FIPA-949882 format. One record per residue (C-alpha): residue number from 1; residue in three letters; chain; x, y, z. Coordinates in steps of 0.2 Angstrom, whole numbers, plus 5000, padded with zeros to 4 digits. Layout:
+-----+-----+----+------+------+------+
|   i |  aa | ch |    X |    Y |    Z |
+-----+-----+----+------+------+------+
| NUM | ALA |  A |    X |    Y |    Z |
...
+-----+-----+----+------+------+------+
//
This chain:
+-----+-----+----+------+------+------+
|   i |  aa | ch |    X |    Y |    Z |
+-----+-----+----+------+------+------+
|   1 | MET |  A | 5000 | 5001 | 5000 |
|   2 | ILE |  A | 5008 | 5016 | 4995 |
|   3 | GLY |  A | 5011 | 5028 | 5008 |
|   4 | LYS |  A | 5006 | 5049 | 5005 |
|   5 | LEU |  A | 5014 | 5064 | 5012 |
|   6 | PRO |  A | 5000 | 5073 | 5024 |
|   7 | GLN |  A | 4994 | 5088 | 5012 |
|   8 | THR |  A | 4989 | 5101 | 5025 |
|   9 | THR |  A | 4989 | 5118 | 5025 |
|  10 | GLN |  A | 4982 | 5122 | 5042 |
|  11 | ARG |  A | 4993 | 5129 | 5055 |
|  12 | ASN |  A | 4999 | 5120 | 5072 |
|  13 | LEU |  A | 5001 | 5130 | 5087 |
|  14 | PHE |  A | 5015 | 5120 | 5094 |
|  15 | ARG |  A | 5025 | 5117 | 5077 |
|  16 | ALA |  A | 5032 | 5128 | 5067 |
|  17 | MET |  A | 5030 | 5128 | 5047 |
|  18 | LEU |  A | 5043 | 5126 | 5037 |
|  19 | LYS |  A | 5038 | 5139 | 5024 |
|  20 | ASP |  A | 5038 | 5154 | 5038 |
|  21 | PHE |  A | 5056 | 5152 | 5041 |
|  22 | ILE |  A | 5065 | 5147 | 5025 |
|  23 | ASN |  A | 5072 | 5158 | 5011 |
|  24 | PRO |  A | 5058 | 5154 | 4998 |
|  25 | LYS |  A | 5073 | 5157 | 4983 |
|  26 | HIS |  A | 5086 | 5147 | 4992 |
|  27 | GLU |  A | 5091 | 5133 | 4978 |
|  28 | LEU |  A | 5084 | 5117 | 4985 |
|  29 | VAL |  A | 5068 | 5126 | 4989 |
|  30 | LEU |  A | 5067 | 5132 | 4969 |
|  31 | LEU |  A | 5072 | 5116 | 4963 |
|  32 | ALA |  A | 5060 | 5108 | 4974 |
|  33 | GLU |  A | 5047 | 5116 | 4966 |
|  34 | LYS |  A | 5054 | 5114 | 4947 |
|  35 | ILE |  A | 5053 | 5096 | 4949 |
|  36 | ASP |  A | 5035 | 5086 | 4945 |
|  37 | TRP |  A | 5034 | 5074 | 4958 |
|  38 | GLN |  A | 5018 | 5067 | 4952 |
|  39 | TYR |  A | 5028 | 5060 | 4939 |
|  40 | PHE |  A | 5036 | 5047 | 4950 |
|  41 | GLU |  A | 5021 | 5043 | 4960 |
|  42 | LYS |  A | 5012 | 5039 | 4942 |
|  43 | GLU |  A | 5025 | 5028 | 4934 |
|  44 | PHE |  A | 5032 | 5018 | 4952 |
|  45 | GLU |  A | 5012 | 5016 | 4958 |
|  46 | PRO |  A | 5011 | 4999 | 4949 |
|  47 | LEU |  A | 5026 | 4994 | 4959 |
|  48 | TYR |  A | 5015 | 4992 | 4974 |
|  49 | CYS |  A | 5001 | 4983 | 4981 |
|  50 | SER |  A | 4985 | 4993 | 4979 |
|  51 | ASN |  A | 4976 | 4989 | 4997 |
|  52 | ASN |  A | 4986 | 4977 | 5006 |
|  53 | GLY |  A | 4996 | 4979 | 5022 |
|  54 | SER |  A | 5002 | 4995 | 5029 |
|  55 | PRO |  A | 5007 | 5010 | 5022 |
|  56 | SER |  A | 5024 | 5011 | 5013 |
|  57 | VAL |  A | 5037 | 5027 | 5012 |
|  58 | PRO |  A | 5029 | 5042 | 5002 |
|  59 | ILE |  A | 5037 | 5039 | 4984 |
|  60 | ARG |  A | 5040 | 5058 | 4984 |
|  61 | LEU |  A | 5050 | 5056 | 5002 |
|  62 | MET |  A | 5060 | 5041 | 4996 |
|  63 | VAL |  A | 5064 | 5050 | 4979 |
|  64 | ALA |  A | 5069 | 5066 | 4988 |
|  65 | CYS |  A | 5080 | 5056 | 4999 |
|  66 | LEU |  A | 5090 | 5047 | 4986 |
|  67 | MET |  A | 5093 | 5062 | 4977 |
|  68 | LEU |  A | 5101 | 5072 | 4992 |
|  69 | LYS |  A | 5111 | 5057 | 4996 |
|  70 | GLN |  A | 5119 | 5058 | 4979 |
|  71 | LEU |  A | 5119 | 5077 | 4979 |
|  72 | TYR |  A | 5127 | 5079 | 4995 |
|  73 | ASN |  A | 5139 | 5064 | 4994 |
|  74 | LEU |  A | 5130 | 5055 | 5009 |
|  75 | GLY |  A | 5128 | 5036 | 5014 |
|  76 | ASP |  A | 5111 | 5030 | 5019 |
|  77 | GLU |  A | 5115 | 5031 | 5037 |
|  78 | ALA |  A | 5124 | 5047 | 5036 |
|  79 | LEU |  A | 5108 | 5056 | 5027 |
|  80 | PRO |  A | 5096 | 5056 | 5043 |
|  81 | GLY |  A | 5107 | 5065 | 5053 |
|  82 | TYR |  A | 5108 | 5079 | 5040 |
|  83 | TRP |  A | 5091 | 5079 | 5036 |
|  84 | VAL |  A | 5084 | 5082 | 5056 |
|  85 | ARG |  A | 5095 | 5097 | 5056 |
|  86 | ASP |  A | 5092 | 5104 | 5039 |
|  87 | ALA |  A | 5075 | 5114 | 5037 |
|  88 | TYR |  A | 5080 | 5115 | 5017 |
|  89 | PHE |  A | 5083 | 5094 | 5015 |
|  90 | GLN |  A | 5065 | 5093 | 5025 |
|  91 | TYR |  A | 5056 | 5107 | 5013 |
|  92 | PHE |  A | 5063 | 5096 | 4997 |
|  93 | CYS |  A | 5056 | 5080 | 5003 |
|  94 | GLY |  A | 5039 | 5090 | 5005 |
|  95 | MET |  A | 5037 | 5091 | 5023 |
|  96 | THR |  A | 5025 | 5104 | 5029 |
|  97 | PHE |  A | 5030 | 5105 | 5047 |
|  98 | PHE |  A | 5049 | 5104 | 5054 |
|  99 | GLU |  A | 5052 | 5087 | 5061 |
| 100 | HIS |  A | 5063 | 5081 | 5074 |
| 101 | GLU |  A | 5066 | 5063 | 5068 |
| 102 | PHE |  A | 5070 | 5054 | 5052 |
| 103 | PRO |  A | 5053 | 5046 | 5048 |
| 104 | PHE |  A | 5059 | 5028 | 5041 |
| 105 | GLU |  A | 5074 | 5017 | 5044 |
| 106 | PRO |  A | 5089 | 5019 | 5032 |
| 107 | SER |  A | 5087 | 5001 | 5027 |
| 108 | ASP |  A | 5071 | 5006 | 5017 |
| 109 | PHE |  A | 5083 | 5015 | 5004 |
| 110 | SER |  A | 5090 | 4995 | 5001 |
| 111 | HIS |  A | 5071 | 4990 | 5000 |
| 112 | PHE |  A | 5066 | 5002 | 4989 |
| 113 | ARG |  A | 5081 | 5002 | 4978 |
| 114 | LYS |  A | 5076 | 4983 | 4973 |
| 115 | ARG |  A | 5057 | 4986 | 4973 |
| 116 | ILE |  A | 5061 | 5000 | 4958 |
| 117 | GLY |  A | 5078 | 4992 | 4951 |
| 118 | PRO |  A | 5088 | 5000 | 4938 |
| 119 | ALA |  A | 5073 | 5004 | 4926 |
| 120 | GLY |  A | 5066 | 5016 | 4940 |
| 121 | PHE |  A | 5082 | 5024 | 4943 |
| 122 | GLU |  A | 5084 | 5028 | 4925 |
| 123 | LYS |  A | 5067 | 5037 | 4922 |
| 124 | ILE |  A | 5073 | 5046 | 4938 |
| 125 | PHE |  A | 5088 | 5051 | 4929 |
| 126 | ALA |  A | 5079 | 5055 | 4913 |
| 127 | CYS |  A | 5068 | 5067 | 4921 |
| 128 | SER |  A | 5085 | 5076 | 4928 |
| 129 | VAL |  A | 5089 | 5079 | 4909 |
| 130 | LYS |  A | 5073 | 5084 | 4903 |
| 131 | LEU |  A | 5071 | 5099 | 4919 |
| 132 | HIS |  A | 5085 | 5107 | 4908 |
| 133 | GLY |  A | 5070 | 5109 | 4893 |
| 134 | LYS |  A | 5075 | 5121 | 4882 |
| 135 | GLU |  A | 5093 | 5118 | 4882 |
| 136 | LEU |  A | 5093 | 5100 | 4875 |
| 137 | PRO |  A | 5091 | 5102 | 4856 |
| 138 | ARG |  A | 5105 | 5115 | 4856 |
| 139 | GLN |  A | 5118 | 5103 | 4866 |
| 140 | ALA |  A | 5112 | 5087 | 4857 |
| 141 | ARG |  A | 5119 | 5096 | 4840 |
| 142 | PHE |  A | 5136 | 5091 | 4845 |
| 143 | SER |  A | 5141 | 5080 | 4861 |
| 144 | LEU |  A | 5155 | 5073 | 4869 |
| 145 | SER |  A | 5158 | 5055 | 4876 |
| 146 | ASP |  A | 5171 | 5044 | 4886 |
| 147 | THR |  A | 5171 | 5031 | 4899 |
| 148 | THR |  A | 5178 | 5031 | 4917 |
| 149 | VAL |  A | 5181 | 5015 | 4928 |
| 150 | GLN |  A | 5168 | 5015 | 4944 |
| 151 | GLU |  A | 5178 | 5005 | 4956 |
| 152 | ASN |  A | 5167 | 4993 | 4969 |
| 153 | ASN |  A | 5170 | 4995 | 4987 |
| 154 | VAL |  A | 5183 | 4979 | 4988 |
| 155 | THR |  A | 5199 | 4978 | 4996 |
| 156 | PHE |  A | 5214 | 4976 | 4985 |
| 157 | PRO |  A | 5214 | 4958 | 4978 |
| 158 | THR |  A | 5229 | 4946 | 4981 |
| 159 | ASP |  A | 5231 | 4927 | 4979 |
| 160 | ALA |  A | 5235 | 4924 | 4997 |
| 161 | LYS |  A | 5218 | 4937 | 5003 |
| 162 | LEU |  A | 5208 | 4924 | 4991 |
| 163 | CYS |  A | 5213 | 4909 | 4997 |
| 164 | LYS |  A | 5211 | 4913 | 5015 |
| 165 | LYS |  A | 5196 | 4919 | 5011 |
| 166 | VAL |  A | 5190 | 4903 | 5004 |
| 167 | ILE |  A | 5199 | 4893 | 5019 |
| 168 | ASP |  A | 5187 | 4903 | 5032 |
| 169 | GLY |  A | 5171 | 4900 | 5020 |
| 170 | CYS |  A | 5173 | 4883 | 5019 |
| 171 | ASN |  A | 5174 | 4883 | 5038 |
| 172 | ARG |  A | 5158 | 4892 | 5039 |
| 173 | ILE |  A | 5149 | 4882 | 5026 |
| 174 | ALA |  A | 5156 | 4865 | 5038 |
| 175 | GLU |  A | 5150 | 4873 | 5054 |
| 176 | ARG |  A | 5132 | 4878 | 5047 |
| 177 | GLU |  A | 5129 | 4861 | 5038 |
| 178 | CYS |  A | 5138 | 4852 | 5055 |
| 179 | ILE |  A | 5152 | 4843 | 5045 |
| 180 | GLU |  A | 5168 | 4838 | 5052 |
| 181 | GLN |  A | 5182 | 4842 | 5047 |
| 182 | ARG |  A | 5199 | 4836 | 5049 |
| 183 | GLN |  A | 5209 | 4852 | 5052 |
| 184 | LYS |  A | 5201 | 4873 | 5051 |
| 185 | PHE |  A | 5217 | 4877 | 5047 |
| 186 | ARG |  A | 5215 | 4895 | 5055 |
| 187 | LYS |  A | 5229 | 4899 | 5064 |
| 188 | GLU |  A | 5240 | 4893 | 5052 |
| 189 | SER |  A | 5231 | 4901 | 5036 |
| 190 | LYS |  A | 5232 | 4918 | 5047 |
| 191 | GLN |  A | 5251 | 4917 | 5049 |
| 192 | LEU |  A | 5253 | 4911 | 5029 |
| 193 | VAL |  A | 5245 | 4928 | 5025 |
| 194 | ARG |  A | 5256 | 4940 | 5035 |
| 195 | ASP |  A | 5270 | 4930 | 5028 |
| 196 | THR |  A | 5266 | 4935 | 5009 |
| 197 | TYR |  A | 5266 | 4954 | 5014 |
| 198 | ASN |  A | 5281 | 4964 | 5005 |
| 199 | GLY |  A | 5284 | 4947 | 4996 |
| 200 | LYS |  A | 5295 | 4957 | 4982 |
| 201 | HIS |  A | 5307 | 4962 | 4995 |
| 202 | PRO |  A | 5324 | 4951 | 4991 |
| 203 | LYS |  A | 5324 | 4944 | 5009 |
| 204 | ARG |  A | 5304 | 4939 | 5009 |
| 205 | SER |  A | 5303 | 4933 | 4993 |
| 206 | LYS |  A | 5305 | 4915 | 4995 |
| 207 | LYS |  A | 5297 | 4914 | 5012 |
| 208 | ALA |  A | 5282 | 4923 | 5003 |
| 209 | ARG |  A | 5282 | 4912 | 4987 |
| 210 | LYS |  A | 5281 | 4896 | 4998 |
| 211 | ALA |  A | 5266 | 4905 | 5008 |
| 212 | LYS |  A | 5257 | 4907 | 4994 |
| 213 | LYS |  A | 5258 | 4888 | 4986 |
| 214 | ARG |  A | 5254 | 4882 | 5006 |
| 215 | LEU |  A | 5238 | 4894 | 5006 |
| 216 | LYS |  A | 5233 | 4886 | 4989 |
| 217 | THR |  A | 5234 | 4870 | 4994 |
| 218 | ILE |  A | 5226 | 4871 | 5010 |
| 219 | ALA |  A | 5213 | 4880 | 5000 |
| 220 | ARG |  A | 5210 | 4866 | 4988 |
| 221 | HIS |  A | 5212 | 4853 | 5002 |
| 222 | GLN |  A | 5197 | 4861 | 5009 |
| 223 | ILE |  A | 5184 | 4861 | 4996 |
| 224 | ARG |  A | 5190 | 4843 | 4992 |
| 225 | GLU |  A | 5186 | 4839 | 5009 |
| 226 | LEU |  A | 5169 | 4849 | 5009 |
| 227 | GLU |  A | 5163 | 4841 | 4992 |
| 228 | ARG |  A | 5169 | 4823 | 4997 |
| 229 | LYS |  A | 5157 | 4824 | 5013 |
| 230 | MET |  A | 5142 | 4835 | 5008 |
| 231 | SER |  A | 5125 | 4826 | 5005 |
| 232 | ALA |  A | 5118 | 4830 | 4985 |
| 233 | GLY |  A | 5106 | 4843 | 4994 |
| 234 | GLN |  A | 5119 | 4853 | 5001 |
| 235 | LYS |  A | 5130 | 4852 | 4987 |
| 236 | LEU |  A | 5114 | 4861 | 4977 |
| 237 | ILE |  A | 5115 | 4874 | 4990 |
| 238 | HIS |  A | 5129 | 4878 | 4989 |
| 239 | ALA |  A | 5135 | 4875 | 4973 |
| 240 | GLY |  A | 5137 | 4893 | 4966 |
| 241 | LYS |  A | 5148 | 4898 | 4980 |
| 242 | LEU |  A | 5160 | 4883 | 4980 |
| 243 | GLU |  A | 5161 | 4884 | 4960 |
| 244 | LEU |  A | 5168 | 4903 | 4963 |
| 245 | TYR |  A | 5178 | 4897 | 4976 |
| 246 | LYS |  A | 5187 | 4884 | 4965 |
| 247 | ARG |  A | 5189 | 4897 | 4950 |
| 248 | ALA |  A | 5200 | 4909 | 4964 |
| 249 | VAL |  A | 5210 | 4897 | 4970 |
| 250 | ASN |  A | 5214 | 4888 | 4952 |
| 251 | GLN |  A | 5215 | 4903 | 4944 |
| 252 | GLU |  A | 5232 | 4908 | 4935 |
| 253 | LYS |  A | 5242 | 4925 | 4932 |
| 254 | ASN |  A | 5237 | 4927 | 4913 |
| 255 | ASP |  A | 5219 | 4920 | 4915 |
| 256 | ARG |  A | 5204 | 4928 | 4907 |
| 257 | ASP |  A | 5188 | 4933 | 4918 |
| 258 | LYS |  A | 5197 | 4931 | 4934 |
| 259 | VAL |  A | 5189 | 4931 | 4952 |
| 260 | TYR |  A | 5193 | 4947 | 4963 |
| 261 | SER |  A | 5182 | 4948 | 4975 |
| 262 | PHE |  A | 5167 | 4936 | 4982 |
| 263 | HIS |  A | 5154 | 4948 | 4987 |
| 264 | LYS |  A | 5155 | 4956 | 4971 |
| 265 | PRO |  A | 5162 | 4943 | 4958 |
| 266 | PHE |  A | 5156 | 4954 | 4944 |
| 267 | THR |  A | 5171 | 4966 | 4947 |
| 268 | LYS |  A | 5184 | 4967 | 4934 |
| 269 | CYS |  A | 5203 | 4974 | 4934 |
| 270 | ILE |  A | 5204 | 4989 | 4920 |
| 271 | SER |  A | 5217 | 4998 | 4916 |
| 272 | LYS |  A | 5215 | 5017 | 4910 |
| 273 | GLY |  A | 5234 | 5021 | 4908 |
| 274 | LYS |  A | 5234 | 5031 | 4923 |
| 275 | PRO |  A | 5253 | 5033 | 4929 |
| 276 | HIS |  A | 5247 | 5036 | 4947 |
| 277 | LYS |  A | 5235 | 5021 | 4947 |
| 278 | GLN |  A | 5238 | 5006 | 4935 |
| 279 | TYR |  A | 5223 | 4994 | 4937 |
| 280 | GLU |  A | 5206 | 4999 | 4946 |
| 281 | PHE |  A | 5196 | 4986 | 4950 |
| 282 | GLY |  A | 5178 | 4991 | 4947 |
| 283 | ASN |  A | 5165 | 4992 | 4933 |
| 284 | LYS |  A | 5167 | 5004 | 4918 |
| 285 | VAL |  A | 5153 | 5016 | 4914 |
| 286 | GLY |  A | 5150 | 5026 | 4899 |
| 287 | ILE |  A | 5144 | 5045 | 4898 |
| 288 | VAL |  A | 5139 | 5056 | 4885 |
| 289 | SER |  A | 5137 | 5075 | 4889 |
| 290 | GLY |  A | 5132 | 5091 | 4880 |
| 291 | GLY |  A | 5146 | 5100 | 4869 |
| 292 | VAL |  A | 5142 | 5118 | 4869 |
| 293 | LYS |  A | 5151 | 5130 | 4878 |
| 294 | GLY |  A | 5143 | 5134 | 4895 |
| 295 | ARG |  A | 5133 | 5124 | 4907 |
| 296 | LYS |  A | 5134 | 5106 | 4902 |
| 297 | ILE |  A | 5122 | 5092 | 4907 |
| 298 | ILE |  A | 5125 | 5074 | 4906 |
| 299 | LEU |  A | 5111 | 5066 | 4892 |
| 300 | ALA |  A | 5116 | 5047 | 4895 |
| 301 | VAL |  A | 5126 | 5037 | 4907 |
| 302 | LYS |  A | 5127 | 5016 | 4907 |
| 303 | GLY |  A | 5138 | 5003 | 4917 |
| 304 | PHE |  A | 5142 | 4991 | 4911 |
| 305 | MET |  A | 5146 | 4973 | 4919 |
| 306 | ASP |  A | 5160 | 4967 | 4904 |
| 307 | ASN |  A | 5175 | 4977 | 4901 |
| 308 | VAL |  A | 5169 | 4982 | 4886 |
| 309 | PHE |  A | 5180 | 4990 | 4870 |
| 310 | ASP |  A | 5176 | 5010 | 4872 |
| 311 | GLY |  A | 5170 | 5011 | 4855 |
| 312 | HIS |  A | 5157 | 4998 | 4858 |
| 313 | SER |  A | 5151 | 5007 | 4874 |
| 314 | ILE |  A | 5144 | 5023 | 4863 |
| 315 | GLU |  A | 5131 | 5014 | 4852 |
| 316 | PRO |  A | 5119 | 5008 | 4871 |
| 317 | LEU |  A | 5121 | 5025 | 4876 |
| 318 | LEU |  A | 5114 | 5032 | 4859 |
| 319 | ALA |  A | 5102 | 5017 | 4864 |
| 320 | GLN |  A | 5096 | 5026 | 4878 |
| 321 | MET |  A | 5097 | 5045 | 4874 |
| 322 | GLN |  A | 5083 | 5039 | 4860 |
| 323 | ALA |  A | 5074 | 5028 | 4871 |
| 324 | ASN |  A | 5072 | 5044 | 4884 |
| 325 | GLY |  A | 5067 | 5054 | 4871 |
| 326 | ILE |  A | 5082 | 5066 | 4868 |
| 327 | ALA |  A | 5088 | 5069 | 4852 |
| 328 | LEU |  A | 5104 | 5060 | 4843 |
| 329 | PRO |  A | 5118 | 5071 | 4841 |
| 330 | GLY |  A | 5125 | 5075 | 4824 |
| 331 | GLU |  A | 5142 | 5071 | 4829 |
| 332 | ILE |  A | 5151 | 5065 | 4845 |
| 333 | ALA |  A | 5170 | 5068 | 4851 |
| 334 | TYR |  A | 5178 | 5054 | 4857 |
| 335 | ASP |  A | 5196 | 5050 | 4861 |
| 336 | ARG |  A | 5208 | 5038 | 4851 |
| 337 | GLY |  A | 5201 | 5024 | 4863 |
| 338 | GLY |  A | 5186 | 5024 | 4852 |
| 339 | LYS |  A | 5194 | 5020 | 4836 |
| 340 | GLY |  A | 5186 | 5007 | 4824 |
| 341 | ARG |  A | 5169 | 5014 | 4820 |
| 342 | SER |  A | 5166 | 5032 | 4811 |
| 343 | GLU |  A | 5148 | 5033 | 4811 |
| 344 | VAL |  A | 5134 | 5025 | 4825 |
| 345 | MET |  A | 5116 | 5024 | 4821 |
| 346 | GLY |  A | 5118 | 5039 | 4810 |
| 347 | VAL |  A | 5130 | 5047 | 4824 |
| 348 | LYS |  A | 5147 | 5054 | 4817 |
| 349 | ILE |  A | 5161 | 5049 | 4828 |
| 350 | LEU |  A | 5176 | 5060 | 4829 |
| 351 | ILE |  A | 5192 | 5054 | 4832 |
| 352 | PRO |  A | 5208 | 5064 | 4834 |
| 353 | SER |  A | 5218 | 5059 | 4818 |
| 354 | LEU |  A | 5230 | 5069 | 4806 |
| 355 | PRO |  A | 5221 | 5081 | 4794 |
| 356 | LYS |  A | 5218 | 5077 | 4777 |
| 357 | GLU |  A | 5228 | 5084 | 4763 |
| 358 | SER |  A | 5213 | 5091 | 4756 |
| 359 | ASP |  A | 5206 | 5099 | 4771 |
| 360 | THR |  A | 5208 | 5120 | 4770 |
| 361 | ALA |  A | 5212 | 5130 | 4783 |
| 362 | CYS |  A | 5195 | 5133 | 4791 |
| 363 | GLN |  A | 5191 | 5114 | 4792 |
| 364 | LYS |  A | 5208 | 5111 | 4801 |
| 365 | HIS |  A | 5204 | 5124 | 4814 |
| 366 | VAL |  A | 5185 | 5117 | 4817 |
| 367 | LYS |  A | 5191 | 5099 | 4820 |
| 368 | ARG |  A | 5206 | 5105 | 4831 |
| 369 | THR |  A | 5193 | 5116 | 4840 |
| 370 | LYS |  A | 5179 | 5100 | 4842 |
| 371 | HIS |  A | 5195 | 5087 | 4848 |
| 372 | ARG |  A | 5200 | 5100 | 4861 |
| 373 | ARG |  A | 5184 | 5102 | 4867 |
| 374 | ARG |  A | 5181 | 5084 | 4870 |
| 375 | ALA |  A | 5193 | 5087 | 4885 |
| 376 | ALA |  A | 5179 | 5097 | 4893 |
| 377 | ILE |  A | 5171 | 5080 | 4898 |
| 378 | GLU |  A | 5187 | 5074 | 4910 |
| 379 | PRO |  A | 5183 | 5087 | 4923 |
| 380 | ILE |  A | 5165 | 5081 | 4922 |
| 381 | ILE |  A | 5170 | 5063 | 4928 |
| 382 | GLY |  A | 5181 | 5071 | 4942 |
| 383 | HIS |  A | 5167 | 5080 | 4951 |
| 384 | LEU |  A | 5156 | 5064 | 4947 |
| 385 | LYS |  A | 5168 | 5054 | 4957 |
| 386 | SER |  A | 5174 | 5067 | 4971 |
| 387 | ASP |  A | 5158 | 5075 | 4973 |
| 388 | PHE |  A | 5143 | 5062 | 4969 |
| 389 | ARG |  A | 5149 | 5047 | 4974 |
| 390 | MET |  A | 5155 | 5039 | 4959 |
| 391 | ALA |  A | 5173 | 5035 | 4965 |
| 392 | GLN |  A | 5167 | 5021 | 4974 |
| 393 | ASN |  A | 5152 | 5009 | 4972 |
| 394 | TYR |  A | 5146 | 5003 | 4990 |
| 395 | LEU |  A | 5129 | 4997 | 4984 |
| 396 | GLY |  A | 5127 | 4979 | 4982 |
| 397 | GLY |  A | 5123 | 4966 | 4967 |
| 398 | GLU |  A | 5125 | 4969 | 4949 |
| 399 | ALA |  A | 5109 | 4982 | 4950 |
| 400 | GLY |  A | 5119 | 4993 | 4960 |
| 401 | VAL |  A | 5133 | 4997 | 4947 |
| 402 | GLU |  A | 5120 | 5005 | 4936 |
| 403 | ILE |  A | 5110 | 5013 | 4951 |
| 404 | ASN |  A | 5125 | 5021 | 4955 |
| 405 | ALA |  A | 5129 | 5028 | 4939 |
| 406 | PHE |  A | 5112 | 5035 | 4937 |
| 407 | MET |  A | 5110 | 5044 | 4952 |
| 408 | SER |  A | 5128 | 5053 | 4952 |
| 409 | ALA |  A | 5123 | 5059 | 4935 |
| 410 | CYS |  A | 5105 | 5062 | 4941 |
| 411 | ALA |  A | 5115 | 5072 | 4955 |
| 412 | TRP |  A | 5126 | 5083 | 4942 |
| 413 | ASN |  A | 5111 | 5088 | 4930 |
| 414 | LEU |  A | 5102 | 5094 | 4947 |
| 415 | ARG |  A | 5116 | 5103 | 4952 |
| 416 | LYS |  A | 5118 | 5112 | 4935 |
| 417 | MET |  A | 5099 | 5116 | 4939 |
| 418 | MET |  A | 5101 | 5123 | 4956 |
| 419 | GLU |  A | 5115 | 5134 | 4948 |
| 420 | LYS |  A | 5105 | 5139 | 4935 |
| 421 | LEU |  A | 5090 | 5144 | 4946 |
| 422 | LYS |  A | 5100 | 5154 | 4957 |
| 423 | LYS |  A | 5108 | 5163 | 4943 |
| 424 | LYS |  A | 5091 | 5167 | 4936 |
| 425 | PHE |  A | 5085 | 5174 | 4952 |
| 426 | LEU |  A | 5101 | 5184 | 4956 |
| 427 | LEU |  A | 5098 | 5192 | 4939 |
| 428 | PHE |  A | 5079 | 5196 | 4940 |
| 429 | ILE |  A | 5083 | 5205 | 4957 |
| 430 | TYR |  A | 5097 | 5214 | 4950 |
| 431 | LYS |  A | 5085 | 5219 | 4934 |
| 432 | LEU |  A | 5074 | 5226 | 4949 |
| 433 | ILE |  A | 5087 | 5235 | 4957 |
| 434 | PHE |  A | 5096 | 5242 | 4940 |
| 435 | PRO |  A | 5083 | 5242 | 4927 |
| 436 | GLN |  A | 5093 | 5257 | 4916 |
| 437 | ASN |  A | 5107 | 5246 | 4914 |
| 438 | PHE |  A | 5094 | 5232 | 4905 |
| 439 | VAL |  A | 5084 | 5244 | 4896 |
| 440 | ARG |  A | 5103 | 5250 | 4889 |
| 441 | ILE |  A | 5108 | 5232 | 4883 |
| 442 | ALA |  A | 5091 | 5230 | 4876 |
| 443 | ALA |  A | 5094 | 5247 | 4864 |
+-----+-----+----+------+------+------+
//
């Protein structure tokens, strides 16, 4: 059953109404009035029961909290503390009176994410794009695109760490299924992991190699013992986990599709050629942004489960733009990593290359300008990572990769809209104070 926010304009003698003491021209207040909250109510209503059970958290409240969480780089557990002491957060969420307690448990964020899935978050992102209205057709003539790595919240993977986790996981399965083991190797495996530290040092390399080899031997022994002593039903229950353990223990240095994490097995090792970070462990994310000068918004974003070639990430992004009703650009500027196709879905792909002999000086200048402008997407990616929670994905499951990417891009677009509304209001005030300046400009 869908919960509803109380729609009341009646005053309360013992409670203060938010609109009485907040600044009506604050950026969050202006943004709250700009967003069409009824759109989310209509889209997500079919996902709830019609009349059974207790009322859920209101959809307006939940969507607004998710936006604030990404806008201000807050976690599920951190948002309630900020929400209780910030009147503008509460007004943005549709509250009438100032509240002294957060209205629901932080775990409800996880339930809501599972309920609407990546498709629901794509609708939230599409709404943030359409907020910019008249700017979309103009920005869609020329766009920028690039890929980045959204790292997962995993430890730096090593063979020793993975083998230790396999040993501990086998011990947990044996305890849960009441299987008697010959030995648990808890103390020995713990010391062996310590022996692998700083394994490239000349005085420790031999000991480290022996420790790694011993850890693999123990892990394989534990897996074989479990398979030997488990019943057919038990094997069926733990088949997926045991298969993952086998892959982790038996994988070699040059293997493909390696296991880097057990709680996020879809994690990939991606190298983007950064001198300060040779490898990143996460998933690739493709982005398309507007290419005109000035305020740029993100038009499409997509998280990929596989380590796709950069040039192959363009078509899914363009398909997403088309599905969301956004006009496809005439040209997309890409770096040299997107070589391979000169045109995708009728959109020309611009890759930096040597000019043709037949090009005039004007044509060379236009091409050079467009390729230089492509670098404008790099600071967008930097802000997405540092300000809007794309640096590390804390959400679980494969769906979390796309959900975090959608909400990070949504937060960027909302921030751009807040800047636009604030600037528009300041210009309105300036016009009231100095009308003669606007008359002179118009003349």
